[in-house]
PyMOL commands that place a pseudoatom at each C-alpha (Angstrom):
pseudoatom trace, name=CA, resn=MET, resi=1, chain=A, elem=C, hetatm=0, pos=[0.000, 0.000, 0.000]
pseudoatom trace, name=CA, resn=LEU, resi=2, chain=A, elem=C, hetatm=0, pos=[1.307, 3.470, -0.861]
pseudoatom trace, name=CA, resn=ASP, resi=3, chain=A, elem=C, hetatm=0, pos=[1.960, 5.906, 1.976]
pseudoatom trace, name=CA, resn=SER, resi=4, chain=A, elem=C, hetatm=0, pos=[0.043, 9.193, 2.143]
pseudoatom trace, name=CA, resn=ARG, resi=5, chain=A, elem=C, hetatm=0, pos=[2.759, 11.178, 0.372]
pseudoatom trace, name=CA, resn=HIS, resi=6, chain=A, elem=C, hetatm=0, pos=[2.818, 8.809, -2.574]
pseudoatom trace, name=CA, resn=ALA, resi=7, chain=A, elem=C, hetatm=0, pos=[-0.972, 8.542, -2.653]
pseudoatom trace, name=CA, resn=LYS, resi=8, chain=A, elem=C, hetatm=0, pos=[-1.165, 12.316, -2.816]
pseudoatom trace, name=CA, resn=ALA, resi=9, chain=A, elem=C, hetatm=0, pos=[1.365, 12.342, -5.646]
pseudoatom trace, name=CA, resn=CYS, resi=10, chain=A, elem=C, hetatm=0, pos=[-0.782, 9.890, -7.596]
pseudoatom trace, name=CA, resn=ARG, resi=11, chain=A, elem=C, hetatm=0, pos=[-4.018, 11.844, -7.163]
pseudoatom trace, name=CA, resn=PRO, resi=12, chain=A, elem=C, hetatm=0, pos=[-5.206, 13.128, -10.554]
pseudoatom trace, name=CA, resn=ASN, resi=13, chain=A, elem=C, hetatm=0, pos=[-5.173, 16.880, -11.240]
pseudoatom trace, name=CA, resn=MET, resi=14, chain=A, elem=C, hetatm=0, pos=[-2.785, 17.537, -8.332]
pseudoatom trace, name=CA, resn=PRO, resi=15, chain=A, elem=C, hetatm=0, pos=[0.131, 19.605, -9.723]
pseudoatom trace, name=CA, resn=ASN, resi=16, chain=A, elem=C, hetatm=0, pos=[3.572, 18.270, -8.815]
pseudoatom trace, name=CA, resn=ARG, resi=17, chain=A, elem=C, hetatm=0, pos=[6.814, 20.206, -8.244]
pseudoatom trace, name=CA, resn=LEU, resi=18, chain=A, elem=C, hetatm=0, pos=[7.261, 20.940, -11.946]
pseudoatom trace, name=CA, resn=ALA, resi=19, chain=A, elem=C, hetatm=0, pos=[4.434, 23.470, -11.750]
pseudoatom trace, name=CA, resn=HIS, resi=20, chain=A, elem=C, hetatm=0, pos=[6.951, 25.885, -10.208]
pseudoatom trace, name=CA, resn=GLU, resi=21, chain=A, elem=C, hetatm=0, pos=[9.564, 25.494, -12.970]
pseudoatom trace, name=CA, resn=THR, resi=22, chain=A, elem=C, hetatm=0, pos=[10.217, 28.061, -15.719]
pseudoatom trace, name=CA, resn=SER, resi=23, chain=A, elem=C, hetatm=0, pos=[10.725, 25.474, -18.488]
pseudoatom trace, name=CA, resn=PRO, resi=24, chain=A, elem=C, hetatm=0, pos=[7.576, 25.076, -20.649]
pseudoatom trace, name=CA, resn=TYR, resi=25, chain=A, elem=C, hetatm=0, pos=[8.524, 21.421, -21.204]
pseudoatom trace, name=CA, resn=LEU, resi=26, chain=A, elem=C, hetatm=0, pos=[8.675, 20.697, -17.481]
pseudoatom trace, name=CA, resn=GLN, resi=27, chain=A, elem=C, hetatm=0, pos=[5.414, 22.540, -16.938]
pseudoatom trace, name=CA, resn=GLN, resi=28, chain=A, elem=C, hetatm=0, pos=[3.775, 20.216, -19.483]
pseudoatom trace, name=CA, resn=HIS, resi=29, chain=A, elem=C, hetatm=0, pos=[4.360, 17.422, -16.942]
pseudoatom trace, name=CA, resn=ALA, resi=30, chain=A, elem=C, hetatm=0, pos=[3.121, 19.355, -13.913]
pseudoatom trace, name=CA, resn=ASP, resi=31, chain=A, elem=C, hetatm=0, pos=[-0.239, 17.553, -13.909]
pseudoatom trace, name=CA, resn=ASN, resi=32, chain=A, elem=C, hetatm=0, pos=[1.201, 14.050, -14.291]
pseudoatom trace, name=CA, resn=PRO, resi=33, chain=A, elem=C, hetatm=0, pos=[0.389, 11.746, -11.357]
pseudoatom trace, name=CA, resn=VAL, resi=34, chain=A, elem=C, hetatm=0, pos=[4.156, 11.083, -11.235]
pseudoatom trace, name=CA, resn=ASP, resi=35, chain=A, elem=C, hetatm=0, pos=[5.907, 12.652, -8.235]
pseudoatom trace, name=CA, resn=TRP, resi=36, chain=A, elem=C, hetatm=0, pos=[8.357, 14.479, -10.509]
pseudoatom trace, name=CA, resn=TYR, resi=37, chain=A, elem=C, hetatm=0, pos=[11.308, 16.495, -9.250]
pseudoatom trace, name=CA, resn=PRO, resi=38, chain=A, elem=C, hetatm=0, pos=[13.403, 18.893, -11.312]
pseudoatom trace, name=CA, resn=TRP, resi=39, chain=A, elem=C, hetatm=0, pos=[17.131, 18.095, -11.294]
pseudoatom trace, name=CA, resn=GLY, resi=40, chain=A, elem=C, hetatm=0, pos=[18.525, 19.442, -8.022]
pseudoatom trace, name=CA, resn=GLU, resi=41, chain=A, elem=C, hetatm=0, pos=[19.708, 18.726, -4.511]
pseudoatom trace, name=CA, resn=GLU, resi=42, chain=A, elem=C, hetatm=0, pos=[16.210, 18.041, -3.122]
pseudoatom trace, name=CA, resn=ALA, resi=43, chain=A, elem=C, hetatm=0, pos=[15.743, 15.029, -5.374]
pseudoatom trace, name=CA, resn=LEU, resi=44, chain=A, elem=C, hetatm=0, pos=[19.329, 13.792, -5.062]
pseudoatom trace, name=CA, resn=ARG, resi=45, chain=A, elem=C, hetatm=0, pos=[19.224, 14.049, -1.265]
pseudoatom trace, name=CA, resn=ARG, resi=46, chain=A, elem=C, hetatm=0, pos=[15.984, 12.073, -1.103]
pseudoatom trace, name=CA, resn=ALA, resi=47, chain=A, elem=C, hetatm=0, pos=[17.510, 9.321, -3.265]
pseudoatom trace, name=CA, resn=ARG, resi=48, chain=A, elem=C, hetatm=0, pos=[20.485, 9.116, -0.903]
pseudoatom trace, name=CA, resn=ASP, resi=49, chain=A, elem=C, hetatm=0, pos=[18.420, 9.276, 2.291]
pseudoatom trace, name=CA, resn=GLU, resi=50, chain=A, elem=C, hetatm=0, pos=[15.948, 6.598, 1.159]
pseudoatom trace, name=CA, resn=ASP, resi=51, chain=A, elem=C, hetatm=0, pos=[18.485, 4.559, -0.847]
pseudoatom trace, name=CA, resn=LYS, resi=52, chain=A, elem=C, hetatm=0, pos=[16.207, 4.640, -3.878]
pseudoatom trace, name=CA, resn=PRO, resi=53, chain=A, elem=C, hetatm=0, pos=[17.274, 4.482, -7.530]
pseudoatom trace, name=CA, resn=ILE, resi=54, chain=A, elem=C, hetatm=0, pos=[16.672, 7.574, -9.643]
pseudoatom trace, name=CA, resn=LEU, resi=55, chain=A, elem=C, hetatm=0, pos=[14.517, 7.425, -12.755]
pseudoatom trace, name=CA, resn=LEU, resi=56, chain=A, elem=C, hetatm=0, pos=[15.824, 10.221, -15.002]
pseudoatom trace, name=CA, resn=SER, resi=57, chain=A, elem=C, hetatm=0, pos=[13.692, 11.246, -17.989]
pseudoatom trace, name=CA, resn=VAL, resi=58, chain=A, elem=C, hetatm=0, pos=[15.187, 13.784, -20.428]
pseudoatom trace, name=CA, resn=GLY, resi=59, chain=A, elem=C, hetatm=0, pos=[13.188, 15.327, -23.269]
pseudoatom trace, name=CA, resn=TYR, resi=60, chain=A, elem=C, hetatm=0, pos=[12.118, 18.573, -24.887]
pseudoatom trace, name=CA, resn=SER, resi=61, chain=A, elem=C, hetatm=0, pos=[8.943, 20.250, -26.069]
pseudoatom trace, name=CA, resn=ALA, resi=62, chain=A, elem=C, hetatm=0, pos=[9.173, 19.407, -29.793]
pseudoatom trace, name=CA, resn=CYS, resi=63, chain=A, elem=C, hetatm=0, pos=[10.002, 15.716, -29.242]
pseudoatom trace, name=CA, resn=HIS, resi=64, chain=A, elem=C, hetatm=0, pos=[7.206, 13.513, -30.621]
pseudoatom trace, name=CA, resn=TRP, resi=65, chain=A, elem=C, hetatm=0, pos=[8.130, 10.324, -28.763]
pseudoatom trace, name=CA, resn=CYS, resi=66, chain=A, elem=C, hetatm=0, pos=[8.533, 12.275, -25.519]
pseudoatom trace, name=CA, resn=HIS, resi=67, chain=A, elem=C, hetatm=0, pos=[4.852, 13.188, -25.763]
pseudoatom trace, name=CA, resn=VAL, resi=68, chain=A, elem=C, hetatm=0, pos=[3.895, 9.631, -26.721]
pseudoatom trace, name=CA, resn=MET, resi=69, chain=A, elem=C, hetatm=0, pos=[5.655, 8.174, -23.678]
pseudoatom trace, name=CA, resn=ALA, resi=70, chain=A, elem=C, hetatm=0, pos=[4.167, 10.856, -21.432]
pseudoatom trace, name=CA, resn=HIS, resi=71, chain=A, elem=C, hetatm=0, pos=[0.642, 10.071, -22.640]
pseudoatom trace, name=CA, resn=GLU, resi=72, chain=A, elem=C, hetatm=0, pos=[1.088, 6.302, -22.465]
pseudoatom trace, name=CA, resn=SER, resi=73, chain=A, elem=C, hetatm=0, pos=[2.956, 6.008, -19.174]
pseudoatom trace, name=CA, resn=PHE, resi=74, chain=A, elem=C, hetatm=0, pos=[3.427, 9.227, -17.212]
pseudoatom trace, name=CA, resn=GLU, resi=75, chain=A, elem=C, hetatm=0, pos=[-0.289, 10.069, -17.335]
pseudoatom trace, name=CA, resn=ASP, resi=76, chain=A, elem=C, hetatm=0, pos=[-1.266, 6.536, -16.305]
pseudoatom trace, name=CA, resn=PRO, resi=77, chain=A, elem=C, hetatm=0, pos=[-2.067, 6.289, -12.560]
pseudoatom trace, name=CA, resn=GLU, resi=78, chain=A, elem=C, hetatm=0, pos=[-0.926, 2.662, -12.279]
pseudoatom trace, name=CA, resn=ILE, resi=79, chain=A, elem=C, hetatm=0, pos=[2.437, 3.294, -13.943]
pseudoatom trace, name=CA, resn=ALA, resi=80, chain=A, elem=C, hetatm=0, pos=[2.863, 6.484, -11.903]
pseudoatom trace, name=CA, resn=ALA, resi=81, chain=A, elem=C, hetatm=0, pos=[2.194, 4.554, -8.674]
pseudoatom trace, name=CA, resn=ARG, resi=82, chain=A, elem=C, hetatm=0, pos=[5.024, 2.133, -9.495]
pseudoatom trace, name=CA, resn=MET, resi=83, chain=A, elem=C, hetatm=0, pos=[7.356, 5.019, -10.325]
pseudoatom trace, name=CA, resn=ASN, resi=84, chain=A, elem=C, hetatm=0, pos=[6.493, 6.826, -7.086]
pseudoatom trace, name=CA, resn=ARG, resi=85, chain=A, elem=C, hetatm=0, pos=[6.830, 3.694, -4.954]
pseudoatom trace, name=CA, resn=ASP, resi=86, chain=A, elem=C, hetatm=0, pos=[10.202, 2.480, -6.184]
pseudoatom trace, name=CA, resn=PHE, resi=87, chain=A, elem=C, hetatm=0, pos=[12.053, 5.498, -7.613]
pseudoatom trace, name=CA, resn=VAL, resi=88, chain=A, elem=C, hetatm=0, pos=[12.911, 9.146, -7.172]
pseudoatom trace, name=CA, resn=ASN, resi=89, chain=A, elem=C, hetatm=0, pos=[11.680, 10.578, -10.472]
pseudoatom trace, name=CA, resn=ILE, resi=90, chain=A, elem=C, hetatm=0, pos=[13.515, 13.466, -12.137]
pseudoatom trace, name=CA, resn=LYS, resi=91, chain=A, elem=C, hetatm=0, pos=[12.433, 15.314, -15.295]
pseudoatom trace, name=CA, resn=VAL, resi=92, chain=A, elem=C, hetatm=0, pos=[15.000, 17.304, -17.303]
pseudoatom trace, name=CA, resn=ASP, resi=93, chain=A, elem=C, hetatm=0, pos=[14.524, 19.642, -20.257]
pseudoatom trace, name=CA, resn=ARG, resi=94, chain=A, elem=C, hetatm=0, pos=[17.514, 19.005, -22.518]
pseudoatom trace, name=CA, resn=GLU, resi=95, chain=A, elem=C, hetatm=0, pos=[17.252, 22.528, -23.906]
pseudoatom trace, name=CA, resn=GLU, resi=96, chain=A, elem=C, hetatm=0, pos=[17.598, 23.896, -20.366]
pseudoatom trace, name=CA, resn=ARG, resi=97, chain=A, elem=C, hetatm=0, pos=[20.269, 21.413, -19.178]
pseudoatom trace, name=CA, resn=PRO, resi=98, chain=A, elem=C, hetatm=0, pos=[22.262, 20.204, -22.214]
pseudoatom trace, name=CA, resn=ASP, resi=99, chain=A, elem=C, hetatm=0, pos=[25.109, 19.321, -19.840]
pseudoatom trace, name=CA, resn=ILE, resi=100, chain=A, elem=C, hetatm=0, pos=[23.045, 16.656, -18.061]
pseudoatom trace, name=CA, resn=ASP, resi=101, chain=A, elem=C, hetatm=0, pos=[21.695, 15.373, -21.373]
pseudoatom trace, name=CA, resn=GLN, resi=102, chain=A, elem=C, hetatm=0, pos=[25.207, 15.033, -22.822]
pseudoatom trace, name=CA, resn=ILE, resi=103, chain=A, elem=C, hetatm=0, pos=[26.528, 13.097, -19.831]
pseudoatom trace, name=CA, resn=TYR, resi=104, chain=A, elem=C, hetatm=0, pos=[23.723, 10.567, -19.823]
pseudoatom trace, name=CA, resn=GLN, resi=105, chain=A, elem=C, hetatm=0, pos=[23.493, 10.247, -23.607]
pseudoatom trace, name=CA, resn=HIS, resi=106, chain=A, elem=C, hetatm=0, pos=[27.165, 9.254, -23.484]
pseudoatom trace, name=CA, resn=ALA, resi=107, chain=A, elem=C, hetatm=0, pos=[26.428, 6.803, -20.663]
pseudoatom trace, name=CA, resn=HIS, resi=108, chain=A, elem=C, hetatm=0, pos=[23.517, 5.334, -22.635]
pseudoatom trace, name=CA, resn=HIS, resi=109, chain=A, elem=C, hetatm=0, pos=[25.816, 4.795, -25.621]
pseudoatom trace, name=CA, resn=MET, resi=110, chain=A, elem=C, hetatm=0, pos=[28.331, 2.916, -23.473]
pseudoatom trace, name=CA, resn=LEU, resi=111, chain=A, elem=C, hetatm=0, pos=[25.726, 0.829, -21.651]
pseudoatom trace, name=CA, resn=SER, resi=112, chain=A, elem=C, hetatm=0, pos=[23.718, -0.148, -24.726]
pseudoatom trace, name=CA, resn=GLN, resi=113, chain=A, elem=C, hetatm=0, pos=[26.563, -0.280, -27.266]
pseudoatom trace, name=CA, resn=ARG, resi=114, chain=A, elem=C, hetatm=0, pos=[24.276, 1.552, -29.692]
pseudoatom trace, name=CA, resn=ALA, resi=115, chain=A, elem=C, hetatm=0, pos=[25.719, 4.184, -31.983]
pseudoatom trace, name=CA, resn=THR, resi=116, chain=A, elem=C, hetatm=0, pos=[22.731, 6.471, -31.464]
pseudoatom trace, name=CA, resn=GLY, resi=117, chain=A, elem=C, hetatm=0, pos=[20.672, 7.603, -28.502]
pseudoatom trace, name=CA, resn=GLY, resi=118, chain=A, elem=C, hetatm=0, pos=[17.781, 10.012, -28.639]
pseudoatom trace, name=CA, resn=TRP, resi=119, chain=A, elem=C, hetatm=0, pos=[14.811, 11.338, -26.748]
pseudoatom trace, name=CA, resn=PRO, resi=120, chain=A, elem=C, hetatm=0, pos=[13.101, 10.705, -24.540]
pseudoatom trace, name=CA, resn=LEU, resi=121, chain=A, elem=C, hetatm=0, pos=[16.208, 9.524, -22.751]
pseudoatom trace, name=CA, resn=THR, resi=122, chain=A, elem=C, hetatm=0, pos=[15.244, 7.153, -19.931]
pseudoatom trace, name=CA, resn=MET, resi=123, chain=A, elem=C, hetatm=0, pos=[18.047, 6.382, -17.493]
pseudoatom trace, name=CA, resn=PHE, resi=124, chain=A, elem=C, hetatm=0, pos=[18.111, 4.559, -14.171]
pseudoatom trace, name=CA, resn=LEU, resi=125, chain=A, elem=C, hetatm=0, pos=[20.735, 5.856, -11.739]
pseudoatom trace, name=CA, resn=SER, resi=126, chain=A, elem=C, hetatm=0, pos=[21.988, 4.804, -8.345]
pseudoatom trace, name=CA, resn=PRO, resi=127, chain=A, elem=C, hetatm=0, pos=[21.629, 7.500, -5.642]
pseudoatom trace, name=CA, resn=ASP, resi=128, chain=A, elem=C, hetatm=0, pos=[25.161, 8.737, -6.414]
pseudoatom trace, name=CA, resn=GLN, resi=129, chain=A, elem=C, hetatm=0, pos=[23.919, 9.620, -9.939]
pseudoatom trace, name=CA, resn=LYS, resi=130, chain=A, elem=C, hetatm=0, pos=[25.795, 6.784, -11.670]
pseudoatom trace, name=CA, resn=PRO, resi=131, chain=A, elem=C, hetatm=0, pos=[23.723, 5.154, -14.440]
pseudoatom trace, name=CA, resn=PHE, resi=132, chain=A, elem=C, hetatm=0, pos=[23.263, 1.377, -14.449]
pseudoatom trace, name=CA, resn=PHE, resi=133, chain=A, elem=C, hetatm=0, pos=[20.572, 0.914, -17.124]
pseudoatom trace, name=CA, resn=GLY, resi=134, chain=A, elem=C, hetatm=0, pos=[18.942, 3.044, -19.783]
pseudoatom trace, name=CA, resn=GLY, resi=135, chain=A, elem=C, hetatm=0, pos=[17.137, 3.422, -23.051]
pseudoatom trace, name=CA, resn=THR, resi=136, chain=A, elem=C, hetatm=0, pos=[15.083, 5.928, -24.963]
pseudoatom trace, name=CA, resn=TYR, resi=137, chain=A, elem=C, hetatm=0, pos=[11.345, 5.464, -25.584]
pseudoatom trace, name=CA, resn=PHE, resi=138, chain=A, elem=C, hetatm=0, pos=[9.664, 2.535, -23.844]
pseudoatom trace, name=CA, resn=PRO, resi=139, chain=A, elem=C, hetatm=0, pos=[6.035, 1.706, -24.714]
pseudoatom trace, name=CA, resn=LYS, resi=140, chain=A, elem=C, hetatm=0, pos=[3.553, 1.091, -21.936]
pseudoatom trace, name=CA, resn=SER, resi=141, chain=A, elem=C, hetatm=0, pos=[3.080, -2.506, -23.152]
pseudoatom trace, name=CA, resn=ALA, resi=142, chain=A, elem=C, hetatm=0, pos=[5.756, -4.591, -24.857]
pseudoatom trace, name=CA, resn=ARG, resi=143, chain=A, elem=C, hetatm=0, pos=[6.046, -3.931, -28.601]
pseudoatom trace, name=CA, resn=TYR, resi=144, chain=A, elem=C, hetatm=0, pos=[8.581, -2.785, -31.208]
pseudoatom trace, name=CA, resn=ASN, resi=145, chain=A, elem=C, hetatm=0, pos=[10.942, -5.373, -29.660]
pseudoatom trace, name=CA, resn=LEU, resi=146, chain=A, elem=C, hetatm=0, pos=[10.949, -3.230, -26.511]
pseudoatom trace, name=CA, resn=PRO, resi=147, chain=A, elem=C, hetatm=0, pos=[9.811, -4.246, -23.006]
pseudoatom trace, name=CA, resn=GLY, resi=148, chain=A, elem=C, hetatm=0, pos=[6.690, -2.686, -21.536]
pseudoatom trace, name=CA, resn=PHE, resi=149, chain=A, elem=C, hetatm=0, pos=[7.552, 0.222, -19.260]
pseudoatom trace, name=CA, resn=GLY, resi=150, chain=A, elem=C, hetatm=0, pos=[5.570, -1.109, -16.289]
pseudoatom trace, name=CA, resn=ASP, resi=151, chain=A, elem=C, hetatm=0, pos=[7.316, -4.490, -16.435]
pseudoatom trace, name=CA, resn=LEU, resi=152, chain=A, elem=C, hetatm=0, pos=[10.671, -2.747, -16.868]
pseudoatom trace, name=CA, resn=LEU, resi=153, chain=A, elem=C, hetatm=0, pos=[10.087, -0.670, -13.727]
pseudoatom trace, name=CA, resn=ASP, resi=154, chain=A, elem=C, hetatm=0, pos=[9.468, -3.824, -11.690]
pseudoatom trace, name=CA, resn=ARG, resi=155, chain=A, elem=C, hetatm=0, pos=[12.559, -5.541, -13.082]
pseudoatom trace, name=CA, resn=ILE, resi=156, chain=A, elem=C, hetatm=0, pos=[14.812, -2.540, -12.437]
pseudoatom trace, name=CA, resn=ALA, resi=157, chain=A, elem=C, hetatm=0, pos=[13.518, -2.080, -8.879]
pseudoatom trace, name=CA, resn=ARG, resi=158, chain=A, elem=C, hetatm=0, pos=[14.067, -5.771, -8.140]
pseudoatom trace, name=CA, resn=ALA, resi=159, chain=A, elem=C, hetatm=0, pos=[17.559, -5.731, -9.651]
pseudoatom trace, name=CA, resn=TYR, resi=160, chain=A, elem=C, hetatm=0, pos=[18.494, -2.701, -7.559]
pseudoatom trace, name=CA, resn=ARG, resi=161, chain=A, elem=C, hetatm=0, pos=[17.405, -4.502, -4.378]
pseudoatom trace, name=CA, resn=GLU, resi=162, chain=A, elem=C, hetatm=0, pos=[18.887, -7.899, -5.196]
pseudoatom trace, name=CA, resn=GLN, resi=163, chain=A, elem=C, hetatm=0, pos=[21.983, -7.147, -7.304]
pseudoatom trace, name=CA, resn=ALA, resi=164, chain=A, elem=C, hetatm=0, pos=[23.504, -4.169, -5.501]
pseudoatom trace, name=CA, resn=GLN, resi=165, chain=A, elem=C, hetatm=0, pos=[27.077, -5.468, -5.686]
pseudoatom trace, name=CA, resn=ALA, resi=166, chain=A, elem=C, hetatm=0, pos=[26.898, -6.206, -9.411]
pseudoatom trace, name=CA, resn=ILE, resi=167, chain=A, elem=C, hetatm=0, pos=[25.419, -2.754, -10.077]
pseudoatom trace, name=CA, resn=ALA, resi=168, chain=A, elem=C, hetatm=0, pos=[28.152, -1.081, -7.998]
pseudoatom trace, name=CA, resn=ALA, resi=169, chain=A, elem=C, hetatm=0, pos=[30.862, -2.957, -9.901]
pseudoatom trace, name=CA, resn=GLN, resi=170, chain=A, elem=C, hetatm=0, pos=[29.315, -1.997, -13.249]
pseudoatom trace, name=CA, resn=ASN, resi=171, chain=A, elem=C, hetatm=0, pos=[29.072, 1.627, -12.099]
pseudoatom trace, name=CA, resn=GLU, resi=172, chain=A, elem=C, hetatm=0, pos=[32.773, 1.727, -11.284]
pseudoatom trace, name=CA, resn=GLU, resi=173, chain=A, elem=C, hetatm=0, pos=[33.694, 0.235, -14.641]
pseudoatom trace, name=CA, resn=LEU, resi=174, chain=A, elem=C, hetatm=0, pos=[31.448, 2.663, -16.522]
pseudoatom trace, name=CA, resn=THR, resi=175, chain=A, elem=C, hetatm=0, pos=[32.828, 5.627, -14.581]
pseudoatom trace, name=CA, resn=GLY, resi=176, chain=A, elem=C, hetatm=0, pos=[36.353, 4.624, -15.556]
pseudoatom trace, name=CA, resn=LEU, resi=177, chain=A, elem=C, hetatm=0, pos=[35.405, 4.267, -19.205]
pseudoatom trace, name=CA, resn=MET, resi=178, chain=A, elem=C, hetatm=0, pos=[33.744, 7.682, -19.257]
pseudoatom trace, name=CA, resn=GLN, resi=179, chain=A, elem=C, hetatm=0, pos=[36.694, 9.337, -17.548]
pseudoatom trace, name=CA, resn=ARG, resi=180, chain=A, elem=C, hetatm=0, pos=[39.102, 7.858, -20.078]
pseudoatom trace, name=CA, resn=ALA, resi=181, chain=A, elem=C, hetatm=0, pos=[36.845, 8.900, -22.938]
pseudoatom trace, name=CA, resn=VAL, resi=182, chain=A, elem=C, hetatm=0, pos=[36.910, 12.566, -21.912]
pseudoatom trace, name=CA, resn=ALA, resi=183, chain=A, elem=C, hetatm=0, pos=[40.533, 12.658, -20.706]
pseudoatom trace, name=CA, resn=PRO, resi=184, chain=A, elem=C, hetatm=0, pos=[42.754, 15.009, -22.759]
pseudoatom trace, name=CA, resn=ALA, resi=185, chain=A, elem=C, hetatm=0, pos=[45.243, 13.436, -25.112]
pseudoatom trace, name=CA, resn=ALA, resi=186, chain=A, elem=C, hetatm=0, pos=[48.833, 13.266, -23.918]
pseudoatom trace, name=CA, resn=GLU, resi=187, chain=A, elem=C, hetatm=0, pos=[49.884, 15.532, -26.786]
pseudoatom trace, name=CA, resn=PRO, resi=188, chain=A, elem=C, hetatm=0, pos=[47.817, 17.800, -29.015]
pseudoatom trace, name=CA, resn=ALA, resi=189, chain=A, elem=C, hetatm=0, pos=[47.286, 16.674, -32.595]
pseudoatom trace, name=CA, resn=ARG, resi=190, chain=A, elem=C, hetatm=0, pos=[49.963, 18.125, -34.864]
pseudoatom trace, name=CA, resn=SER, resi=191, chain=A, elem=C, hetatm=0, pos=[48.152, 17.637, -38.144]
pseudoatom trace, name=CA, resn=VAL, resi=192, chain=A, elem=C, hetatm=0, pos=[44.709, 17.028, -39.583]
pseudoatom trace, name=CA, resn=ASP, resi=193, chain=A, elem=C, hetatm=0, pos=[44.000, 14.395, -42.208]
pseudoatom trace, name=CA, resn=ARG, resi=194, chain=A, elem=C, hetatm=0, pos=[40.975, 12.680, -43.745]
pseudoatom trace, name=CA, resn=ALA, resi=195, chain=A, elem=C, hetatm=0, pos=[41.371, 9.390, -41.889]
pseudoatom trace, name=CA, resn=PRO, resi=196, chain=A, elem=C, hetatm=0, pos=[38.818, 10.125, -39.116]
pseudoatom trace, name=CA, resn=VAL, resi=197, chain=A, elem=C, hetatm=0, pos=[36.289, 11.453, -41.657]
pseudoatom trace, name=CA, resn=ASP, resi=198, chain=A, elem=C, hetatm=0, pos=[36.757, 8.424, -43.903]
pseudoatom trace, name=CA, resn=ALA, resi=199, chain=A, elem=C, hetatm=0, pos=[36.343, 6.107, -40.911]
pseudoatom trace, name=CA, resn=ALA, resi=200, chain=A, elem=C, hetatm=0, pos=[33.149, 7.908, -39.902]
pseudoatom trace, name=CA, resn=LEU, resi=201, chain=A, elem=C, hetatm=0, pos=[31.755, 7.645, -43.438]
pseudoatom trace, name=CA, resn=THR, resi=202, chain=A, elem=C, hetatm=0, pos=[32.556, 3.938, -43.545]
pseudoatom trace, name=CA, resn=GLU, resi=203, chain=A, elem=C, hetatm=0, pos=[30.756, 3.352, -40.230]
pseudoatom trace, name=CA, resn=LEU, resi=204, chain=A, elem=C, hetatm=0, pos=[27.740, 5.454, -41.247]
pseudoatom trace, name=CA, resn=SER, resi=205, chain=A, elem=C, hetatm=0, pos=[27.527, 3.593, -44.564]
pseudoatom trace, name=CA, resn=ARG, resi=206, chain=A, elem=C, hetatm=0, pos=[27.515, 0.294, -42.652]
pseudoatom trace, name=CA, resn=MET, resi=207, chain=A, elem=C, hetatm=0, pos=[24.716, 1.494, -40.369]
pseudoatom trace, name=CA, resn=PHE, resi=208, chain=A, elem=C, hetatm=0, pos=[22.554, 3.082, -43.070]
pseudoatom trace, name=CA, resn=ASP, resi=209, chain=A, elem=C, hetatm=0, pos=[19.169, 1.435, -43.660]
pseudoatom trace, name=CA, resn=SER, resi=210, chain=A, elem=C, hetatm=0, pos=[18.832, 1.584, -47.442]
pseudoatom trace, name=CA, resn=GLN, resi=211, chain=A, elem=C, hetatm=0, pos=[15.328, 0.130, -47.335]
pseudoatom trace, name=CA, resn=ASN, resi=212, chain=A, elem=C, hetatm=0, pos=[13.627, 2.265, -44.699]
pseudoatom trace, name=CA, resn=GLY, resi=213, chain=A, elem=C, hetatm=0, pos=[16.044, 5.162, -44.383]
pseudoatom trace, name=CA, resn=GLY, resi=214, chain=A, elem=C, hetatm=0, pos=[17.925, 6.434, -41.386]
pseudoatom trace, name=CA, resn=PHE, resi=215, chain=A, elem=C, hetatm=0, pos=[20.708, 4.798, -39.390]
pseudoatom trace, name=CA, resn=GLY, resi=216, chain=A, elem=C, hetatm=0, pos=[20.514, 1.649, -37.285]
pseudoatom trace, name=CA, resn=GLY, resi=217, chain=A, elem=C, hetatm=0, pos=[17.315, 0.035, -36.071]
pseudoatom trace, name=CA, resn=ALA, resi=218, chain=A, elem=C, hetatm=0, pos=[14.176, 1.396, -34.462]
pseudoatom trace, name=CA, resn=PRO, resi=219, chain=A, elem=C, hetatm=0, pos=[13.595, 3.687, -32.716]
pseudoatom trace, name=CA, resn=LYS, resi=220, chain=A, elem=C, hetatm=0, pos=[15.356, 6.083, -35.126]
pseudoatom trace, name=CA, resn=PHE, resi=221, chain=A, elem=C, hetatm=0, pos=[16.004, 9.760, -34.610]
pseudoatom trace, name=CA, resn=PRO, resi=222, chain=A, elem=C, hetatm=0, pos=[17.358, 12.220, -37.190]
pseudoatom trace, name=CA, resn=HIS, resi=223, chain=A, elem=C, hetatm=0, pos=[20.906, 13.373, -36.426]
pseudoatom trace, name=CA, resn=PRO, resi=224, chain=A, elem=C, hetatm=0, pos=[21.665, 16.426, -38.605]
pseudoatom trace, name=CA, resn=ALA, resi=225, chain=A, elem=C, hetatm=0, pos=[25.427, 16.237, -38.024]
pseudoatom trace, name=CA, resn=GLU, resi=226, chain=A, elem=C, hetatm=0, pos=[25.587, 12.692, -39.425]
pseudoatom trace, name=CA, resn=LEU, resi=227, chain=A, elem=C, hetatm=0, pos=[23.410, 13.556, -42.411]
pseudoatom trace, name=CA, resn=GLU, resi=228, chain=A, elem=C, hetatm=0, pos=[25.471, 16.659, -43.098]
pseudoatom trace, name=CA, resn=LEU, resi=229, chain=A, elem=C, hetatm=0, pos=[28.693, 14.630, -43.022]
for i in range(1, 229): cmd.bond("trace and resi %d" % i, "trace and resi %d" % (i + 1))
show_as sticks, trace
zoom trace
């Protein structure tokens, strides 16, 4: 049974904390039954104090699949109840906090081994903000070769409770990989040649879907920089 705070958060038409934000995208989620927090110390402290995983959702106003996932899952009282029971839920506008988006897009790439990410970005973090699982759009019920969001929430919550050591070890490994990826080179490059561009073109050609268009498999998102290259 949910406690009174969570029951209140799940009551329809009860604005959550996002009602006080300046971002129009965050305000669009102010009437969700999800107990959303904006990114900040209040949410991070609660995750630490209650030893709860963080569910981080990053999107922006013009993102079609962000609105689809919001309508399917974040407006659903049953899904919201699971989110409020097992997670500290944080909503981020990527146009307001591109720094957070960049960090967790990079983490998603390393965790999933996919060349592309996208929005909505859905990441599950330990209370110290280290990501241990993530994806982009998840449907409410399983389809598109993706798990249903409600079932995924239950699996992630159970894994966090039962596989804490494995998650901590993965977090340390991922942190090391990310630190090495952003570490400055020992010496600055002394010349520029076409090799990196040619390598990028070769990889993009391999990933290109000549039948349906775009790069990789579904869900696909347009990446202007890749198309321009």
